[in-house]
C-alpha positions as CSV (number, residue, x, y, z in Angstrom):
1,X,25.3,-17.4,-32.7
2,X,25.0,-16.9,-36.5
3,X,27.8,-17.5,-38.9
4,X,28.4,-14.1,-40.6
5,X,29.4,-14.1,-44.2
6,X,31.8,-11.2,-43.7
7,X,33.7,-11.9,-40.6
8,X,33.4,-14.5,-37.8
9,X,30.2,-14.9,-35.8
10,X,27.5,-12.4,-34.9
11,X,25.2,-12.5,-31.9
12,X,21.5,-12.7,-32.6
13,X,19.6,-9.6,-31.6
14,X,17.8,-9.8,-28.3
15,X,14.2,-9.3,-29.3
16,X,12.9,-9.3,-25.7
17,X,15.2,-6.7,-24.2
18,X,12.6,-3.9,-24.7
19,X,10.1,-6.1,-22.8
20,X,12.5,-6.3,-19.8
21,X,13.1,-2.6,-19.9
22,X,9.4,-1.8,-20.2
23,X,8.4,-4.2,-17.4
24,X,11.0,-2.6,-15.1
25,X,9.5,0.8,-15.8
26,X,6.0,-0.4,-15.3
27,X,6.9,-2.0,-12.0
28,X,8.4,1.3,-10.8
29,X,5.3,3.2,-11.9
30,X,3.1,0.6,-10.2
31,X,5.0,0.8,-6.9
32,X,5.0,4.6,-6.9
33,X,1.3,4.7,-7.7
34,X,0.5,2.2,-5.0
35,X,2.6,4.1,-2.4
36,X,1.2,7.5,-3.4
37,X,-2.4,6.2,-3.7
38,X,-2.3,4.5,-0.3
39,X,-1.0,7.6,1.4
40,X,-3.6,9.9,-0.3
41,X,-6.5,7.5,0.2
42,X,-5.8,6.6,3.9
43,X,-7.6,9.5,5.4
44,X,-10.7,8.9,3.3
45,X,-10.7,5.2,4.1
46,X,-10.3,5.9,7.8
47,X,-13.3,8.3,7.6
48,X,-15.4,5.8,5.7
49,X,-14.7,3.2,8.3
50,X,-15.9,5.5,11.0
51,X,-12.6,6.9,12.4
52,X,-13.4,10.6,12.1
53,X,-11.8,13.8,13.3
54,X,-14.5,14.1,16.0
55,X,-14.4,10.5,17.3
56,X,-15.7,7.2,16.3
57,X,-19.0,7.4,14.3
58,X,-22.0,5.6,15.8
59,X,-23.0,2.5,14.0
60,X,-19.9,2.3,11.9
61,X,-17.4,-0.4,11.4
62,X,-15.1,1.5,13.8
63,X,-17.8,1.4,16.4
64,X,-18.0,-2.4,16.0
65,X,-14.2,-2.7,16.3
66,X,-14.2,-0.5,19.5
67,X,-17.0,-2.5,21.0
68,X,-15.2,-5.8,20.4
69,X,-11.9,-4.4,21.7
70,X,-13.7,-3.1,24.9
71,X,-15.4,-6.4,25.5
72,X,-12.1,-8.3,25.0
73,X,-10.3,-5.9,27.4
74,X,-12.8,-5.9,30.2
75,X,-14.6,-2.6,29.3
76,X,-11.9,-0.4,27.9
77,X,-9.8,0.0,24.7
78,X,-6.2,-0.8,25.4
79,X,-3.6,2.0,24.6
80,X,-1.6,1.0,21.5
81,X,-4.3,-1.4,20.2
82,X,-5.3,-1.3,16.5
83,X,-8.5,0.6,17.4
84,X,-6.5,3.2,19.4
85,X,-4.0,3.7,16.6
86,X,-6.6,4.0,13.9
87,X,-8.6,6.5,16.0
88,X,-5.5,8.5,16.6
89,X,-4.8,8.6,12.9
90,X,-8.5,9.5,12.2
91,X,-8.5,12.4,14.6
92,X,-5.0,13.9,14.2
93,X,-3.8,12.5,10.9
94,X,-1.0,10.0,10.4
95,X,2.4,10.4,11.9
96,X,5.5,10.2,9.8
97,X,6.1,6.6,10.7
98,X,2.4,5.7,9.9
99,X,2.7,7.5,6.6
100,X,5.9,5.5,5.8
101,X,4.2,2.3,6.8
102,X,1.1,3.0,4.6
103,X,3.3,4.0,1.7
104,X,5.4,0.9,2.1
105,X,2.3,-1.4,2.2
106,X,0.9,0.4,-0.9
107,X,4.1,0.2,-2.8
108,X,4.3,-3.6,-2.0
109,X,0.8,-4.1,-3.3
110,X,1.6,-2.1,-6.4
111,X,4.7,-4.2,-7.0
112,X,2.8,-7.4,-6.6
113,X,0.1,-6.2,-9.0
114,X,2.8,-5.4,-11.5
115,X,4.4,-8.8,-11.1
116,X,1.1,-10.5,-11.8
117,X,0.3,-8.4,-14.8
C-alpha cells in the first residue's frame, strides 16, 4: 500500500495481471490445439503404424503387435485387446467414444505443455 498525498492509501498496480490473463488464454489455446490435433492426426498415425483400412500391413509395427498378441493368447488376438481396438479404428474409423478419448488425451498433453512453457 502506498500513502497517497491526496487522500488515504492507494493500492499498487498489479503489474503481473496481464501475465495471468495471457497464460490462461495460452493454456486454453494449447488444450484446444492438442485435442483437435490428436483427433485429426489419429487416422494418419494409425495408418503409419500399419492399422490400415484393408487390414494390418505386413512388416509394420502393427504386424509385430499382432504377432506378439497372438503368441501371448495361444494363437489368436483376443477381442477387446489393444490390437483389436486399434485395428477396428484403422478399418472403420474411430467411434464417438474413441474420438472423445483421443481428444481428451490430446487436450491433456496440450495443457501439460502449456504448464511447462
